[in-house]
MDTraj code that builds the backbone (N, CA, C; nanometers):
import mdtraj as md
import numpy as np

residues = "UNK UNK UNK UNK UNK UNK UNK UNK UNK UNK UNK UNK UNK UNK UNK UNK UNK UNK UNK UNK UNK UNK UNK UNK UNK UNK UNK UNK UNK UNK UNK UNK UNK UNK UNK UNK UNK UNK UNK UNK UNK UNK UNK UNK UNK UNK UNK UNK UNK UNK UNK UNK UNK UNK UNK UNK UNK UNK UNK UNK UNK UNK UNK UNK UNK UNK UNK UNK UNK UNK UNK UNK UNK UNK UNK UNK UNK UNK UNK UNK UNK UNK UNK UNK UNK UNK UNK UNK UNK UNK UNK UNK UNK UNK UNK UNK UNK UNK UNK UNK UNK UNK UNK UNK UNK UNK UNK UNK UNK UNK UNK UNK UNK UNK UNK UNK UNK UNK UNK UNK UNK UNK UNK UNK UNK UNK UNK UNK UNK UNK UNK UNK UNK UNK UNK UNK UNK UNK UNK UNK UNK UNK UNK".split()
xyz = np.array([
    [2.4777, 3.9315, -10.6516],
    [2.4784, 3.8157, -10.7396],
    [2.5465, 3.8543, -10.8696],
    [2.6418, 3.7750, -10.9130],
    [2.7148, 3.8063, -11.0360],
    [2.6476, 3.7396, -11.1555],
    [2.6587, 3.8060, -11.2682],
    [2.6023, 3.7551, -11.3927],
    [2.6996, 3.6561, -11.4536],
    [2.6507, 3.5407, -11.4922],
    [2.7361, 3.4447, -11.5608],
    [2.6595, 3.3835, -11.6767],
    [2.7283, 3.3624, -11.7851],
    [2.6673, 3.3077, -11.9048],
    [2.6438, 3.1582, -11.8871],
    [2.7407, 3.0887, -11.8338],
    [2.7284, 2.9455, -11.8076],
    [2.8114, 2.9109, -11.6848],
    [2.7978, 2.7886, -11.6397],
    [2.8752, 2.7458, -11.5233],
    [3.0251, 2.7498, -11.5511],
    [3.0618, 2.7225, -11.6736],
    [3.2040, 2.7163, -11.7068],
    [3.2666, 2.8538, -11.7276],
    [3.1850, 2.9578, -11.7371],
    [3.2376, 3.0922, -11.7632],
    [3.3365, 3.1359, -11.6555],
    [3.3017, 3.1161, -11.5282],
    [3.3903, 3.1573, -11.4186],
    [3.5238, 3.0837, -11.4233],
    [3.5189, 2.9558, -11.4578],
    [3.6423, 2.8774, -11.4664],
    [3.7292, 2.9282, -11.5817],
    [3.6658, 2.9538, -11.6955],
    [3.7422, 3.0033, -11.8109],
    [3.8016, 3.1413, -11.7822],
    [3.7260, 3.2265, -11.7155],
    [3.7773, 3.3595, -11.6824],
    [3.8962, 3.3501, -11.5871],
    [3.8877, 3.2620, -11.4875],
    [3.9988, 3.2436, -11.3939],
    [4.1190, 3.1825, -11.4654],
    [4.0941, 3.0895, -11.5572],
    [4.2038, 3.0293, -11.6337],
    [4.2747, 3.1352, -11.7184],
    [4.1988, 3.2304, -11.7729],
    [4.2615, 3.3403, -11.8483],
    [4.3532, 3.4221, -11.7583],
    [4.3087, 3.4485, -11.6359],
    [4.3931, 3.5223, -11.5409],
    [4.5231, 3.4459, -11.5138],
    [4.5096, 3.3155, -11.4907],
    [4.6287, 3.2350, -11.4626],
    [4.7203, 3.2260, -11.5852],
    [4.6627, 3.2139, -11.7028],
    [4.7444, 3.2106, -11.8248],
    [4.8206, 3.3409, -11.8423],
    [4.7575, 3.4522, -11.8086],
    [4.8243, 3.5815, -11.8156],
    [4.9396, 3.5875, -11.7151],
    [4.9153, 3.5352, -11.5943],
    [5.0217, 3.5293, -11.4933],
    [5.1370, 3.4417, -11.5399],
    [5.1044, 3.3289, -11.6053],
    [5.2090, 3.2399, -11.6547],
    [5.2915, 3.3092, -11.7629],
    [5.2258, 3.3837, -11.8517],
    [5.2983, 3.4569, -11.9563],
    [5.3932, 3.5592, -11.8936],
    [5.3464, 3.6277, -11.7897],
    [5.4326, 3.7246, -11.7203],
    [5.5525, 3.6554, -11.6567],
    [5.5299, 3.5380, -11.5981],
    [5.6388, 3.4667, -11.5328],
    [5.7410, 3.4158, -11.6349],
    [5.6936, 3.3657, -11.7479],
    [5.7849, 3.3181, -11.8523],
    [5.8651, 3.4353, -11.9074],
    [5.7987, 3.5479, -11.9267],
    [5.8687, 3.6681, -11.9740],
    [5.9747, 3.7114, -11.8734],
    [5.9432, 3.6997, -11.7460],
    [6.0400, 3.7320, -11.6413],
    [6.1596, 3.6370, -11.6465],
    [6.1326, 3.5087, -11.6710],
    [6.2423, 3.4125, -11.6851],
    [6.3331, 3.4513, -11.8006],
    [6.2723, 3.4860, -11.9149],
    [6.3514, 3.5234, -12.0326],
    [6.4305, 3.6513, -12.0051],
    [6.3690, 3.7471, -11.9360],
    [6.4373, 3.8725, -11.9046],
    [6.5575, 3.8500, -11.8127],
    [6.5534, 3.7436, -11.7339],
    [6.6621, 3.7158, -11.6394],
    [6.7567, 3.6073, -11.6896],
    [6.7622, 3.5890, -11.8196],
    [6.8453, 3.4816, -11.8756],
    [6.9942, 3.5010, -11.8456],
    [7.0358, 3.6237, -11.8249],
    [7.1776, 3.6508, -11.7962],
    [7.2028, 3.6858, -11.6499],
    [7.1044, 3.6679, -11.5643],
    [7.1197, 3.6991, -11.4219],
    [7.1822, 3.5797, -11.3505],
    [7.2982, 3.5983, -11.2892],
    [7.3625, 3.4869, -11.2187],
    [7.2738, 3.4320, -11.1067],
    [7.2717, 3.3005, -11.0933],
    [7.1989, 3.2270, -10.9892],
    [7.0471, 3.2431, -10.9959],
    [6.9936, 3.2922, -11.1076],
    [6.8492, 3.3028, -11.1226],
    [6.7936, 3.1645, -11.1529],
    [6.6893, 3.1274, -11.0834],
    [6.6244, 2.9977, -11.1038],
    [6.4939, 3.0196, -11.1801],
    [6.4761, 2.9466, -11.2897],
    [6.3554, 2.9590, -11.3709],
    [6.2337, 2.9212, -11.2881],
    [6.1284, 3.0023, -11.2985],
    [6.0062, 2.9803, -11.2216],
    [5.8920, 2.9408, -11.3149],
    [5.7936, 2.8759, -11.2550],
    [5.6733, 2.8389, -11.3284],
    [5.5559, 2.8547, -11.2335],
    [5.4360, 2.8465, -11.2868],
    [5.3157, 2.8601, -11.2057],
    [5.2252, 2.7409, -11.2345],
    [5.1755, 2.6794, -11.1282],
    [5.0879, 2.5636, -11.1400],
    [4.9498, 2.6039, -11.0906],
    [4.8536, 2.6085, -11.1807],
    [4.7194, 2.6491, -11.1426],
    [4.6154, 2.5436, -11.1752],
    [4.6551, 2.4325, -11.2323],
    [4.5597, 2.3298, -11.2711],
    [4.4851, 2.2725, -11.1508],
    [4.5549, 2.2550, -11.0395],
    [4.4916, 2.2015, -10.9190],
    [4.3835, 2.2971, -10.8688],
    [4.4150, 2.4272, -10.8669],
    [4.3181, 2.5270, -10.8214],
    [4.1958, 2.5290, -10.9126],
    [4.2166, 2.5200, -11.0442],
    [4.1043, 2.5179, -11.1373],
    [4.0209, 2.3908, -11.1212],
    [4.0853, 2.2783, -11.0969],
    [4.0120, 2.1529, -11.0784],
    [3.9242, 2.1598, -10.9537],
    [3.9754, 2.2169, -10.8468],
    [3.8965, 2.2314, -10.7247],
    [3.7749, 2.3214, -10.7496],
    [3.7939, 2.4298, -10.8251],
    [3.6840, 2.5208, -10.8574],
    [3.5804, 2.4506, -10.9454],
    [3.6254, 2.3728, -11.0422],
    [3.5336, 2.2984, -11.1292],
    [3.4556, 2.1954, -11.0485],
    [3.5216, 2.1277, -10.9573],
    [3.4529, 2.0297, -10.8718],
    [3.3431, 2.0967, -10.7904],
    [3.3729, 2.2170, -10.7412],
    [3.2740, 2.2893, -10.6612],
    [3.1555, 2.3328, -10.7477],
    [3.1823, 2.3862, -10.8658],
    [3.0764, 2.4363, -10.9540],
    [2.9878, 2.3225, -11.0038],
    [3.0497, 2.2121, -11.0431],
    [2.9735, 2.1002, -11.0996],
    [2.9354, 1.9964, -10.9956],
    [2.9588, 2.0264, -10.8701],
    [2.9245, 1.9385, -10.7577],
    [2.9884, 1.8013, -10.7718],
    [3.1120, 1.7997, -10.8123],
    [3.1869, 1.6746, -10.8226],
    [3.2702, 1.6571, -10.6973],
    [3.3032, 1.5359, -10.6665],
    [3.3889, 1.5093, -10.5520],
    [3.5077, 1.4269, -10.5984],
    [3.6156, 1.4957, -10.6293],
    [3.7368, 1.4244, -10.6688],
    [3.8404, 1.4309, -10.5567],
    [3.7907, 1.4381, -10.4352],
    [3.8783, 1.4467, -10.3201],
    [3.9473, 1.3123, -10.2996],
    [4.0754, 1.3088, -10.3264],
    [4.1515, 1.1856, -10.3123],
    [4.2397, 1.1906, -10.1880],
    [4.2042, 1.2809, -10.0984],
    [4.2826, 1.2982, -9.9780],
    [4.2375, 1.1960, -9.8733],
    [4.3321, 1.1346, -9.8090],
    [4.3029, 1.0384, -9.7036],
    [4.2429, 1.1119, -9.5844],
    [4.1280, 1.0668, -9.5394],
    [4.0604, 1.1310, -9.4279],
    [4.1240, 1.0874, -9.2962],
    [4.1362, 1.1819, -9.2069],
    [4.1951, 1.1573, -9.0762],
    [4.0909, 1.0934, -8.9838],
    [4.1266, 0.9821, -8.9242],
    [4.0353, 0.9158, -8.8308],
    [4.0566, 0.9750, -8.6921],
    [3.9473, 1.0128, -8.6281],
    [3.9546, 1.0670, -8.4919],
    [3.8907, 0.9653, -8.3983],
    [3.9710, 0.9042, -8.3136],
    [3.9208, 0.8036, -8.2204],
    [3.8960, 0.8623, -8.0821],
    [3.9339, 0.9873, -8.0648],
    [3.9156, 1.0534, -7.9368],
    [3.8722, 1.1969, -7.9660],
    [3.7723, 1.2491, -7.8963],
    [3.7267, 1.3849, -7.9249],
    [3.8331, 1.4922, -7.8988],
    [3.9363, 1.4564, -7.8236],
    [4.0424, 1.5544, -7.7964],
    [4.1512, 1.5546, -7.9037],
    [4.1401, 1.4680, -8.0036],
    [4.2359, 1.4699, -8.1134],
    [4.2231, 1.6008, -8.1895],
    [4.3323, 1.6479, -8.2424],
    [4.3304, 1.7705, -8.3214],
    [4.2667, 1.7442, -8.4572],
    [4.1972, 1.8438, -8.5065],
    [4.1392, 1.8337, -8.6408],
    [4.2479, 1.8649, -8.7432],
    [4.2346, 1.8090, -8.8639],
    [4.3356, 1.8375, -8.9668],
    [4.3280, 1.9828, -9.0116],
    [4.4390, 2.0330, -9.0561],
    [4.4452, 2.1699, -9.1074],
    [4.3971, 2.1675, -9.2511],
    [4.2983, 2.2494, -9.2818],
    [4.2439, 2.2562, -9.4175],
    [4.3291, 2.3485, -9.5026],
    [4.3372, 2.3164, -9.6297],
    [4.4116, 2.3979, -9.7241],
    [4.3214, 2.5099, -9.7728],
    [4.3338, 2.6277, -9.7137],
    [4.2497, 2.7406, -9.7507],
    [4.2990, 2.8105, -9.8767],
    [4.4201, 2.7797, -9.9184],
    [4.4772, 2.8457, -10.0356],
    [4.4627, 2.7615, -10.1608],
    [4.3644, 2.6714, -10.1661],
    [4.3473, 2.5834, -10.2811],
    [4.3076, 2.6606, -10.4059],
    [4.2550, 2.7821, -10.3900],
    [4.2146, 2.8609, -10.5059],
    [4.3293, 2.9423, -10.5642],
    [4.4430, 2.9394, -10.5004],
    [4.5575, 3.0166, -10.5465],
    [4.6504, 2.9285, -10.6290],
    [4.7146, 2.9895, -10.7244],
    [4.8134, 2.9188, -10.8041],
    [4.9413, 2.9030, -10.7222],
    [5.0143, 2.7981, -10.7511],
    [5.1390, 2.7713, -10.6810],
    [5.2561, 2.8082, -10.7710],
    [5.3459, 2.8878, -10.7187],
    [5.4670, 2.9245, -10.7929],
    [5.5790, 2.8323, -10.7456],
    [5.6510, 2.7751, -10.8410],
    [5.7580, 2.6834, -10.8050],
    [5.8760, 2.7026, -10.8991],
    [5.9915, 2.6519, -10.8576],
    [6.1101, 2.6552, -10.9427],
    [6.1020, 2.5391, -11.0394],
    [6.1280, 2.5666, -11.1651],
    [6.1172, 2.4631, -11.2674],
    [6.2319, 2.3637, -11.2511],
    [6.1969, 2.2354, -11.2393],
    [6.2954, 2.1290, -11.2225],
    [6.3433, 2.0776, -11.3573],
    [6.4455, 1.9969, -11.3530],
    [6.4909, 1.9262, -11.4718],
    [6.5803, 2.0074, -11.5629],
    [6.6202, 2.1244, -11.5187],
    [6.7085, 2.2042, -11.6019],
    [6.8431, 2.2180, -11.5326],
    [6.9469, 2.1939, -11.6079],
    [7.0808, 2.2063, -11.5527],
    [7.1197, 2.3526, -11.5417],
    [7.1826, 2.3843, -11.4330],
    [7.2317, 2.5204, -11.4148],
    [7.3594, 2.5392, -11.4975],
    [7.3711, 2.6569, -11.5517],
    [7.4944, 2.6898, -11.6233],
    [7.6033, 2.7197, -11.5206],
    [7.7211, 2.7551, -11.5677],
    [7.8317, 2.7842, -11.4769],
    [7.7995, 2.8979, -11.3805],
    [7.7127, 2.9915, -11.4225],
    [7.6776, 3.1035, -11.3348],
    [7.5596, 3.0715, -11.2431],
    [7.5072, 2.9472, -11.2462],
    [7.3988, 2.9060, -11.1588],
    [7.2601, 2.9359, -11.2132],
    [7.2506, 2.9947, -11.3309],
    [7.1221, 3.0292, -11.3918],
    [7.0629, 2.9039, -11.4571],
    [6.9321, 2.8815, -11.4373],
    [6.8667, 2.7625, -11.4936],
    [6.7716, 2.7950, -11.6080],
    [6.7727, 2.9182, -11.6591],
    [6.6830, 2.9561, -11.7681],
    [6.7367, 2.8996, -11.8994],
    [6.6524, 2.8252, -11.9698],
    [6.6848, 2.7716, -12.1018],
    [6.5916, 2.8406, -12.2013],
    [6.6478, 2.9166, -12.2939],
    [6.5679, 2.9958, -12.3865],
    [6.4754, 2.9084, -12.4707],
    [6.5214, 2.7907, -12.5120],
    [6.4364, 2.7002, -12.5902],
    [6.3138, 2.6557, -12.5099],
    [6.3339, 2.6197, -12.3847],
    [6.2239, 2.5770, -12.2987],
    [6.1272, 2.6922, -12.2761],
    [6.1795, 2.8093, -12.2487],
    [6.0935, 2.9244, -12.2194],
    [6.0107, 2.9661, -12.3407],
    [6.0704, 2.9678, -12.4584],
    [5.9942, 3.0070, -12.5768],
    [5.8898, 2.9015, -12.6117],
    [5.9221, 2.7744, -12.5902],
    [5.8239, 2.6679, -12.6122],
    [5.7079, 2.6814, -12.5149],
    [5.7379, 2.7044, -12.3879],
    [5.6326, 2.7221, -12.2868],
    [5.5489, 2.8461, -12.3170],
    [5.6125, 2.9519, -12.3650],
    [5.5394, 3.0734, -12.3987],
    [5.4438, 3.0493, -12.5153],
    [5.4882, 2.9735, -12.6149],
    [5.4021, 2.9415, -12.7294],
    [5.2849, 2.8531, -12.6866],
    [5.3115, 2.7521, -12.6019],
    [5.2031, 2.6665, -12.5518],
    [5.1030, 2.7483, -12.4716],
    [5.1530, 2.8355, -12.3879],
    [5.0657, 2.9188, -12.3057],
    [4.9812, 3.0117, -12.3921],
    [5.0406, 3.0695, -12.4963],
    [4.9673, 3.1592, -12.5851],
    [4.8569, 3.0834, -12.6601],
    [4.8862, 2.9613, -12.7018],
    [4.7858, 2.8790, -12.7690],
    [4.6678, 2.8508, -12.6765],
    [4.6951, 2.8169, -12.5516],
    [4.5885, 2.7915, -12.4554],
    [4.5107, 2.9195, -12.4249],
    [4.5792, 3.0318, -12.4156],
    [4.5132, 3.1603, -12.3915],
    [4.4173, 3.1914, -12.5066],
    [4.4647, 3.1720, -12.6303],
    [4.3798, 3.1975, -12.7474],
    [4.2589, 3.1039, -12.7499],
    [4.2788, 2.9783, -12.7126],
    [4.1682, 2.8829, -12.7094],
    [4.0646, 2.9224, -12.6042],
    [4.1105, 2.9663, -12.4885],
    [4.0184, 3.0103, -12.3842],
    [3.9414, 3.1346, -12.4273],
    [4.0100, 3.2276, -12.4919],
    [3.9438, 3.3490, -12.5409],
    [3.8362, 3.3128, -12.6426],
    [3.8682, 3.2215, -12.7332],
    [3.7704, 3.1782, -12.8333],
    [3.6514, 3.1083, -12.7677],
    [3.6772, 3.0283, -12.6658],
    [3.5685, 2.9584, -12.5964],
    [3.4769, 3.0568, -12.5248],
    [3.5336, 3.1586, -12.4640],
    [3.4523, 3.2597, -12.3956],
    [3.3685, 3.3373, -12.4964],
    [3.4288, 3.3720, -12.6102],
    [3.3535, 3.4432, -12.7144],
    [3.2390, 3.3567, -12.7667],
    [3.2659, 3.2287, -12.7871],
    [3.1620, 3.1376, -12.8379],
    [3.0509, 3.1211, -12.7354],
    [3.0883, 3.1099, -12.6085],
    [2.9904, 3.0982, -12.5013],
    [2.8993, 3.2208, -12.5003],
    [2.9571, 3.3382, -12.5175],
    [2.8786, 3.4611, -12.5218],
    [2.7921, 3.4695, -12.6463],
    [2.8441, 3.4214, -12.7591],
    [2.7679, 3.4250, -12.8844],
    [2.6444, 3.3356, -12.8752],
    [2.6580, 3.2211, -12.8113],
    [2.5436, 3.1314, -12.7934],
    [2.4373, 3.2010, -12.7084],
    [2.4813, 3.2655, -12.6024],
    [2.3879, 3.3357, -12.5147],
    [2.3172, 3.4484, -12.5903],
    [2.3924, 3.5251, -12.6690],
    [2.3318, 3.6337, -12.7471],
    [2.2338, 3.5806, -12.8510],
    [2.2648, 3.4677, -12.9136],
    [2.1729, 3.4123, -13.0141],
    [2.0416, 3.3671, -12.9505],
    [2.0485, 3.3160, -12.8279],
    [1.9272, 3.2774, -12.7571],
    [1.8428, 3.4006, -12.7263],
    [1.9096, 3.5080, -12.6834],
    [1.8358, 3.6322, -12.6572],
    [1.7735, 3.6886, -12.7831],
    [1.8481, 3.6877, -12.8938],
    [1.7948, 3.7376, -13.0212],
    [1.6748, 3.6549, -13.0663],
    [1.6867, 3.5228, -13.0547],
    [1.5762, 3.4350, -13.0980],
    [1.4531, 3.4550, -13.0099],
    [1.4723, 3.4761, -12.8816],
    [1.3586, 3.4936, -12.7923],
    [1.2908, 3.6282, -12.8131],
    [1.3646, 3.7276, -12.8608],
    [1.3032, 3.8580, -12.8840],
    [1.2175, 3.8592, -13.0105],
    [1.2404, 3.7649, -13.0996],
    [1.1645, 3.7570, -13.2256],
    [1.0325, 3.6845, -13.2084],
    [1.0146, 3.6182, -13.0949],
    [0.8931, 3.5411, -13.0718],
    [0.7789, 3.6293, -13.0279],
])
top = md.Topology()
chain = top.add_chain()
for i, resn in enumerate(residues, 1):
    res = top.add_residue(resn, chain, resSeq=i)
    for name in ("N", "CA", "C"):
        top.add_atom(name, md.element.get_by_symbol(name[0]), res)
traj = md.Trajectory(xyz[None], top)
């Protein structure tokens, strides 16, 4: 059994991991700014985090159309077992330069700044979550 401060702690910790992965990917894009035919990459983890939050908080935001089986010999649908993994994709909407490279330094630095802001916010939230837990322990020890 793992120790957790609150239900949201696991989600915040996983979000920190994904934010770190996103920072690495953006840095990789910037490092390859002069590589011919390099396509800028991004990472999408919001769907995976939403599925984890739904599971933790017992929410059902399943908007998937259910398959009707009218015969017992019909095949069952294939479940998405990789819903907890982030999806890596090529960033759309950017024009390729003459060498086929789609990295735009302005876009990458903006994305890096946004990602860093979210990383800092998550770190602060985790620290605050821990501080609340410690204050409860301190108060209970004084009784």
